C-alpha positions in Angstrom: 0.0 0.0 0.0 1.4 3.4 -1.1 2.1 5.9 1.7 0.2 9.2 1.1 2.6 12.1 1.1 1.7 15.6 2.4 1.1 18.4 -0.1 3.6 21.1 -0.4 1.5 23.6 1.7 0.8 21.0 4.4 4.5 20.1 4.6 5.5 23.7 5.2 2.9 24.0 7.9 4.0 20.8 9.6 7.6 22.0 9.6 6.5 25.2 11.2 7.8 27.3 8.3 4.4 28.9 7.7 1.1 29.1 9.6 -2.2 27.6 8.5 -3.5 31.2 8.1 -0.7 32.1 5.7 -1.3 28.9 3.7 -5.0 29.8 3.4 -4.1 33.3 2.3 -1.8 32.0 -0.4 -4.5 29.5 -1.6 -7.0 32.4 -1.8 -4.6 34.3 -4.0 -4.0 31.1 -6.1 -7.8 30.8 -6.7 -7.9 34.3 -8.1 -4.7 34.2 -10.2 -4.6 30.4 -11.0 -0.8 30.7 -10.5 1.5 28.2 -8.9 1.1 28.0 -5.1 4.8 27.8 -4.5 5.4 30.9 -6.6 2.7 32.8 -4.7 4.2 31.8 -1.3 7.5 33.2 -2.4 6.1 36.4 -4.0 4.0 37.2 -0.9 7.1 36.7 1.3 5.5 34.0 3.3 8.1 31.3 2.5 11.6 31.3 1.0 12.3 29.8 -2.4 14.5 27.2 -0.8 11.8 26.0 1.6 9.2 25.9 -1.1 11.5 23.8 -3.3 12.2 21.3 -0.5 8.5 21.0 0.2 7.8 20.4 -3.5 10.5 17.7 -3.6 8.8 16.0 -0.6 5.4 16.2 -2.4 6.9 14.7 -5.6 8.9 12.1 -3.7 12.2 13.1 -5.4 15.5 14.1 -3.8 16.0 17.7 -2.7 19.5 19.3 -3.1 20.5 22.4 -1.1 23.2 23.8 -3.5 24.2 26.3 -0.9 25.5 23.5 1.2 26.4 20.8 -1.3 29.0 21.6 -4.1 28.5 19.7 -7.3 31.2 17.1 -7.9 33.7 18.0 -10.7 33.3 14.5 -12.2 29.6 15.3 -12.7 30.1 18.8 -14.1 32.7 17.5 -16.5 30.2 15.5 -18.6 27.7 18.3 -19.2 28.6 21.3 -21.4 27.9 24.7 -19.8 25.5 25.8 -22.6 23.3 22.8 -22.0 23.2 23.5 -18.2 22.3 27.1 -18.8 19.7 26.3 -21.5 17.7 24.1 -19.2 18.8 25.7 -15.9 20.2 22.4 -14.5 23.4 21.5 -12.7 24.9 18.0 -12.5 25.7 17.3 -8.9 27.0 13.7 -8.6 28.0 10.8 -10.9 27.9 7.2 -9.9 30.5 5.4 -12.2 29.3 2.0 -11.1 25.8 2.4 -12.5 26.7 5.2 -15.0 24.0 7.4 -13.3 24.1 11.1 -13.3 22.2 13.0 -10.6 21.1 16.4 -11.9 19.5 19.2 -9.9 16.6 20.8 -11.8 14.2 23.6 -11.2 11.6 21.9 -13.4 11.7 18.1 -13.3 8.8 17.8 -15.8 10.9 19.3 -18.6 11.2 16.3 -21.0 13.7 18.1 -23.3 16.2 18.6 -20.4 16.4 14.9 -19.7 16.8 14.0 -23.3 19.6 16.6 -23.9 21.4 15.5 -20.7 21.2 11.9 -21.7 22.6 12.6 -25.1 25.6 14.8 -24.1 26.5 12.8 -21.0 25.7 9.3 -22.2 24.5 8.5 -18.7 21.3 7.5 -17.1 19.7 10.7 -15.7 18.2 10.8 -12.2 16.5 14.1 -11.4 16.7 16.0 -8.1 15.0 19.3 -7.2 16.7 22.6 -6.4 15.6 26.2 -6.5 16.0 28.1 -9.8 18.1 30.8 -8.1 20.4 28.3 -6.4 21.0 26.4 -9.7 21.9 29.7 -11.5 24.4 30.5 -8.7 25.8 26.9 -8.8 26.3 27.1 -12.6 28.2 30.3 -12.2 30.4 28.7 -9.5 30.9 25.4 -11.2 31.7 26.6 -14.7 33.1 30.0 -13.9 34.6 31.5 -17.0 35.5 28.0 -18.1 33.7 26.1 -20.8 32.0 22.9 -21.6 32.5 20.4 -18.9 35.1 21.8 -16.6 34.9 22.4 -12.9 37.8 23.9 -10.8 41.1 25.3 -11.9 44.3 23.4 -11.1 46.5 26.3 -11.9 46.2 30.1 -12.0 47.3 32.6 -14.6 50.7 34.2 -14.2 51.0 37.6 -12.5 50.2 40.5 -14.8 48.4 38.2 -17.3 45.8 40.9 -17.8 45.1 44.4 -16.8 43.1 44.7 -13.6 41.6 41.6 -12.0 43.2 38.3 -12.9 40.6 36.4 -15.1 38.9 33.5 -13.3 40.6 30.3 -14.1 39.0 27.6 -16.3 37.0 25.3 -14.0 37.6 21.7 -13.0 40.7 21.0 -15.1 42.1 19.1 -12.0 40.0 16.0 -12.6 40.6 15.9 -16.3 44.4 16.3 -15.7 44.2 13.4 -13.3 42.4 11.2 -15.9 44.9 12.2 -18.6 47.9 11.5 -16.3 46.4 8.1 -15.3 46.0 7.2 -19.0 49.6 8.3 -19.7 50.8 6.1 -16.9 48.8 3.1 -18.3 50.3 3.7 -21.8 53.8 3.6 -20.3 55.3 5.3 -23.3 54.5 9.0 -23.2 56.5 11.1 -20.9 57.0 14.8 -20.3 57.7 15.4 -24.0 56.7 13.3 -27.0 59.2 11.6 -29.3 58.6 10.0 -32.6 58.7 6.6 -30.9 55.7 7.7 -28.8 53.6 8.7 -31.9 51.1 5.9 -31.7 50.6 6.4 -27.9 50.2 10.2 -28.3 47.6 9.8 -31.1 45.7 7.3 -29.0 45.8 9.7 -26.0 44.6 12.6 -28.3 41.5 10.5 -29.2 40.5 9.9 -25.6 37.6 11.7 -23.9 39.5 13.8 -21.3 41.8 15.4 -24.0 38.9 15.9 -26.3 37.0 17.7 -23.6 40.0 19.9 -22.7 40.4 20.9 -26.4 36.7 21.6 -26.9 36.6 23.6 -23.7 39.5 25.8 -24.8 37.7 26.5 -28.1 34.3 27.1 -26.7 35.6 29.3 -23.9 37.5 31.5 -26.4 34.3 31.9 -28.4 32.3 32.8 -25.3 34.9 35.5 -24.5 34.8 36.9 -28.0 38.5 36.0 -28.4 40.0 36.3 -31.9 42.9 33.9 -31.3 43.9 31.0 -29.0 47.6 30.6 -28.2 48.7 27.2 -26.9 52.3 27.7 -26.0 54.7 25.0 -24.7 57.0 26.3 -22.0 59.8 24.6 -20.1 57.6 23.5 -17.2 54.1 23.8 -18.5 51.8 24.8 -21.4 50.6 28.4 -21.3 47.1 29.2 -22.7 46.4 32.7 -23.8 43.4 34.3 -25.6 43.5 37.5 -27.6 40.5 39.6 -26.7 39.9 42.9 -28.3 43.4 42.8 -29.8 45.2 42.2 -26.5 46.5 38.9 -25.2 45.3 37.6 -21.8 46.8 34.6 -20.1 44.0 32.2 -19.0 45.9 29.4 -17.4 49.0 27.2 -17.4 48.5 23.5 -17.9 50.9 20.7 -16.7 53.7 19.7 -19.1 52.3 16.2 -19.5 49.2 17.6 -21.1 51.3 19.0 -24.0 51.8 15.9 -26.3 48.1 14.8 -26.4 46.7 18.3 -26.5 48.9 19.5 -29.4 48.2 16.2 -31.2 44.4 16.7 -30.7 44.5 20.1 -32.4 46.6 18.7 -35.2 44.1 15.9 -35.7 41.2 18.3 -35.7 43.0 20.5 -38.2 43.9 17.5 -40.4 47.6 18.1 -40.1 50.4 15.5 -40.3 50.7 14.2 -36.7 54.2 12.6 -37.3 55.7 15.9 -38.7 57.2 17.9 -35.9 60.0 19.7 -37.7 58.3 22.2 -40.0 55.3 24.6 -39.7 51.9 23.4 -40.7 48.6 25.0 -41.4 45.0 23.6 -41.2 41.4 24.5 -40.5 38.8 23.4 -38.0 35.1 24.1 -38.9 32.9 24.1 -35.8 29.3 25.0 -34.8 28.7 26.5 -31.4 25.3 27.6 -30.1 23.9 27.5 -33.7 26.7 29.7 -35.1 29.3 28.6 -37.6 33.0 29.3 -36.9 36.2 28.6 -38.8 39.4 28.1 -36.9 42.5 28.8 -38.9 45.2 26.7 -37.2 49.0 27.3 -37.4 51.5 24.9 -35.8 55.0 26.1 -35.3 57.9 24.0 -33.9 60.0 25.7 -31.2 62.5 25.0 -28.5 59.9 23.4 -26.1 57.7 21.6 -28.6 55.0 22.9 -31.0 53.1 26.1 -30.6 49.5 26.1 -31.8 47.7 29.4 -32.7 44.0 29.3 -33.7 42.5 32.3 -35.4 38.8 32.3 -34.7 36.7 33.5 -37.7 33.0 34.2 -37.0 31.3 33.7 -40.4 28.5 36.1 -39.5 30.8 39.0 -38.6 31.3 40.0 -42.3 27.5 40.2 -42.8 27.1 43.1 -40.3 27.5 45.8 -43.0 29.7 48.8 -43.2 27.5 50.7 -40.8 28.6 48.4 -37.9 32.3 48.8 -38.4 32.8 52.3 -36.9 32.7 54.5 -40.0 31.7 58.1 -39.7 28.7 59.0 -41.8 30.7 61.1 -44.3 33.6 58.5 -44.6 31.1 55.7 -45.2 29.3 57.7 -47.8 32.5 58.4 -49.6 33.7 54.8 -49.5 30.3 53.6 -50.8 30.6 56.1 -53.7 34.1 54.8 -54.5 33.2 51.1 -54.5 30.1 51.9 -56.6 32.4 52.9 -59.5 32.4 50.6 -62.5 36.2 50.5 -62.7 39.3 51.4 -60.7 41.2 50.2 -57.7 40.3 50.6 -54.0 43.0 49.7 -51.6 42.8 48.9 -47.8 46.0 49.5 -45.8 47.1 48.8 -42.3 49.2 46.3 -40.2 48.2 42.7 -39.7 45.1 42.5 -37.5 43.8 45.9 -38.3 40.5 44.6 -39.8 41.3 45.0 -43.5 39.9 41.7 -44.5 36.6 42.3 -42.6 36.3 45.6 -44.3 36.9 44.1 -47.7 34.4 41.3 -47.1 31.8 43.8 -45.9 32.3 45.8 -49.1 31.9 42.6 -51.2 28.8 41.7 -49.2 27.3 45.1 -50.1 28.2 44.7 -53.8 27.1 41.1 -54.1 24.1 40.6 -56.4 23.0 38.4 -59.3 23.9 41.2 -61.7 27.6 41.2 -61.0 30.3 38.5 -61.3 32.7 38.7 -58.3 35.9 36.8 -58.2 38.4 36.7 -55.3 41.9 35.2 -55.0 42.9 34.8 -51.3 45.6 33.1 -49.2 43.8 31.8 -47.2 40.0 32.1 -47.8 38.9 33.4 -44.4 35.2 33.7 -45.0 33.0 32.0 -47.5 30.4 34.2 -49.1 27.5 32.7 -51.1 27.2 33.9 -54.7 30.9 34.8 -54.9 33.6 32.7 -56.7 36.5 32.5 -54.2 39.9 30.9 -55.2 42.5 29.7 -52.7 46.2 30.2 -53.5 48.0 26.9 -54.0 51.7 27.5 -54.6 52.6 23.8 -54.7 50.2 23.4 -57.7 51.4 26.6 -59.3 48.2 28.6 -58.4 49.6 32.0 -57.3 48.0 35.4 -57.1 49.4 36.3 -60.5 48.3 33.1 -62.4 44.8 33.3 -60.9 44.4 36.9 -61.9 45.4 36.0 -65.5 42.6 33.4 -65.5 40.2 35.8 -63.9 40.3 38.1 -66.9 38.9 35.3 -69.0 36.1 34.7 -66.6 34.1 37.8 -67.5 34.5 39.5 -64.1 32.9 42.7 -62.9 34.6 42.9 -59.5 37.9 41.3 -58.5 39.3 41.1 -55.0 43.0 40.3 -54.5 43.8 39.2 -51.0 47.1 41.1 -50.9 49.4 42.8 -53.4 52.7 41.2 -52.4 54.8 41.6 -55.5 55.2 43.5 -58.8 53.6 40.7 -60.9 50.4 40.7 -58.8 50.3 44.5 -58.8 50.7 44.8 -62.5 47.9 42.3 -63.3 45.6 44.0 -60.8 46.3 47.3 -62.4 45.7 45.8 -65.9 42.3 44.6 -64.6 41.4 48.0 -63.3 42.4 49.6 -66.6 40.3 47.2 -68.6 37.0 48.0 -66.9 36.9 46.1 -63.7 36.6 47.2 -60.0 39.6 45.8 -58.1 39.8 45.6 -54.3 43.0 44.7 -52.6 45.2 45.3 -49.5 48.7 46.6 -48.8 50.7 46.8 -45.6 51.4 50.5 -45.0 51.1 52.8 -42.1 48.7 55.3 -43.6 46.7 56.0 -46.8 49.2 58.3 -48.6 52.0 55.8 -48.1 50.2 53.2 -50.3 51.1 55.0 -53.5 54.8 55.3 -52.4 54.8 51.6 -51.6 53.5 50.7 -55.0 56.2 52.8 -56.6 58.8 51.0 -54.5 57.4 47.7 -55.8 58.2 48.8 -59.3 54.8 50.0 -60.5 55.0 52.9 -62.9 53.5 56.1 -61.2 51.3 56.9 -64.2 49.6 53.5 -63.9 48.9 54.2 -60.2 47.4 57.6 -60.9 45.3 56.1 -63.7 43.8 53.2 -61.7 43.8 53.9 -57.9 40.6 55.8 -57.0 40.8 55.5 -53.2 42.9 54.2 -50.3 41.4 53.3 -47.0 43.8 53.2 -44.0 42.5 51.7 -40.8 43.2 50.5 -37.2 41.1 48.7 -34.7 40.6 50.4 -31.3 39.0 48.9 -28.2 35.6 50.4 -27.2 34.8 51.6 -23.7 32.7 49.0 -21.9 29.1 50.2 -21.7 28.5 48.5 -18.4 31.1 50.5 -16.4 31.4 53.6 -18.6 31.9 56.8 -16.6 32.7 60.5 -17.5 35.6 62.5 -16.3 37.1 66.0 -16.9 40.4 66.4 -18.7 42.4 69.5 -19.7 41.8 70.2 -23.4 45.6 70.6 -23.9 45.9 66.8 -23.5 44.3 66.4 -26.9 46.7 68.6 -28.8 48.6 65.7 -30.3 45.3 64.6 -31.9 45.0 67.9 -33.7 42.5 69.4 -31.1 42.8 73.2 -30.7 41.7 74.4 -27.3 39.8 77.7 -27.1 41.7 78.7 -23.9 44.6 77.3 -21.9 42.3 76.2 -19.1 39.6 74.7 -21.2 38.2 71.4 -19.9 36.6 68.6 -22.0 34.4 65.7 -20.9 35.9 62.3 -21.8 34.9 58.8 -20.9 36.6 55.7 -19.5 35.7 52.3 -18.2 36.0 51.6 -14.5 36.4 47.8 -15.1 33.8 45.2 -14.3 33.1 41.5 -14.8 31.6 42.1 -18.2 34.9 43.5 -19.6 37.3 41.3 -17.5 38.1 44.4 -15.5 39.9 46.1 -18.5 37.4 48.9 -19.0 37.1 47.9 -22.7 34.7 45.6 -24.5 34.5 45.1 -28.3 36.4 47.0 -31.0 35.7 49.5 -33.8 37.6 50.9 -36.7 39.5 54.1 -37.0 39.7 55.2 -40.6 41.4 57.5 -43.0 40.1 57.7 -46.6 42.2 59.1 -49.4 40.3 59.9 -52.6 42.3 60.4 -55.7 41.9 63.7 -57.6 43.8 65.5 -60.3 46.1 67.2 -57.9 47.1 64.0 -56.1 47.4 62.1 -59.4 49.8 64.7 -60.7 51.9 64.5 -57.5 52.1 60.8 -57.9 53.3 61.0 -61.5 55.9 63.5 -60.5 57.1 61.2 -57.7 56.4 64.0 -55.2 57.4 63.6 -51.5 55.0 61.8 -49.2 54.4 65.0 -47.2 53.1 66.8 -50.3 50.7 63.9 -51.2 49.5 63.9 -47.6 48.8 67.7 -47.6 46.9 67.4 -50.9 44.8 64.5 -49.6 44.0 66.5 -46.5 43.0 69.5 -48.6 40.7 67.1 -50.5 38.9 66.2 -47.2 41.0 63.3 -45.9 40.9 62.9 -42.1 44.1 61.4 -40.7 43.8 58.4 -38.4 44.5 60.5 -35.3 41.8 62.9 -36.3 39.2 60.2 -36.8 40.4 58.8 -33.4 39.8 62.2 -31.8 36.2 62.2 -33.1 35.6 58.9 -31.5 37.3 60.0 -28.2 35.0 63.1 -28.0 32.0 60.9 -28.8 32.8 58.8 -25.8 33.4 55.6 -27.8 37.1 55.1 -26.9 39.9 56.7 -24.9 42.8 58.9 -25.9 45.3 56.3 -24.6 43.7 53.6 -26.7 43.9 55.8 -29.9 47.6 56.5 -29.1 48.2 52.8 -28.6 46.9 51.8 -32.1 47.6 54.9 -34.2 50.8 56.7 -33.0 54.2 55.4 -34.0 57.7 56.7 -33.5 58.2 59.8 -35.5 54.5 60.6 -35.9 
């Protein structure tokens, strides 16, 4: 005979947590609103969320977990990705390896999708327990921290000075995974602190085991969550340093034990389809992944060094190039001028700036704007960073003889309207690109120069005839990427206007004050005061005066003066505009724009 269990309300009365009168008051409110009794008890302040949850667990005859007193076991947290836990507001609390059962605290035990997802990702039998929604949210934050996908408490902490302000929270629960990996290494008996070619089979076997796979996946997913552009896995003498580049600045996340190095490096090489046995020369590869319904491409580079092989993964968000020019930080006038230039039927538009200044994103954004069924767009790239539908993109393959120059020759027989050259690296490429622009095509390309006027000097240095430059180049866009002030901790302050003189600002009086903005630092921005980046731009538009100066091989200063007279803002001047608008700081503009001698 089944034992009748008390209802939630009666249980609370029996325990002395509420009075019969308070229970009746809540039931009266429930009759009117038809809401959940437990929710009403909490909203009226009659009972706490914890007590209501415990009473409901008693009523449903399932275990209750007080997450304020019981910490989830790392072995349980390890098998459930953080995004699954957050999606269903659940937290794994205990795993029984003997029965392969996972006890999971839930706020809603009647959610069928939660159990199915948990069973799929953990490959365990799921046993539900009840916990309050608020306690689960707090437990998720504690268990996963800033870590990703199945990791619970950090074994090591970042080096001192790893990031500005507060040291970033370590990736959670690596300790248990490290222990599993070390145990597997001991069982193999052939993989030591560093891998040798004799260890190859053992290292590959280790790289295919679950703990190493989870560590690799965690590093990738955490980098995506933190909006990192690069992952650096760097073998050191006594460990493996992990760094993320966030908003253009590297931050150290953790240091892993040295014995993790061989299987972890091999895991990334396997994922990127590299040659596992080759450890003497650099290798490149790609890892396509989907995370939280978004597609990403990881461009992976492996470089041998004194302590092993360093892995750097460039994270490419395929949706980022579809934002449009309006989201990149252009001023209204500069954007209008650029759109006018790329709307021309022929000519050459160049993007300049150092590596990592956003040139490729700008080029792709322009292509996305120009892409339509009426035009034939061809690109030659090394490598293809983003794949755009409707555009023919060609990858350089030097081993097969497919270079920028050979591809461009073929392009001219493909009836193109618009051609993008990933980078003009030599005279051959530049000459064919110029020939394309002269014969009625719009050509987009990039150069590595410090500013827009320097681009024409650089082309002359490459061996291009000045009269060809003046006849084809219609615009040059120089750019940098500056960090944006965090909107969560943004605050104003007064500064002497004279501080902005180096940006071209002219104070009205010696004691004039200006209101600027800065970030205090908060959890949202990793206590740096910055979150996200935007472009700082300088657009040179070719006119008759500048063309004549180019043909005469005039000094760079003369070309710059003529461009400014034609409306060009220098990078520092566009940076000043963004400083006064409260988007970034003077120090940040100085960091990315100013160089010695400027």
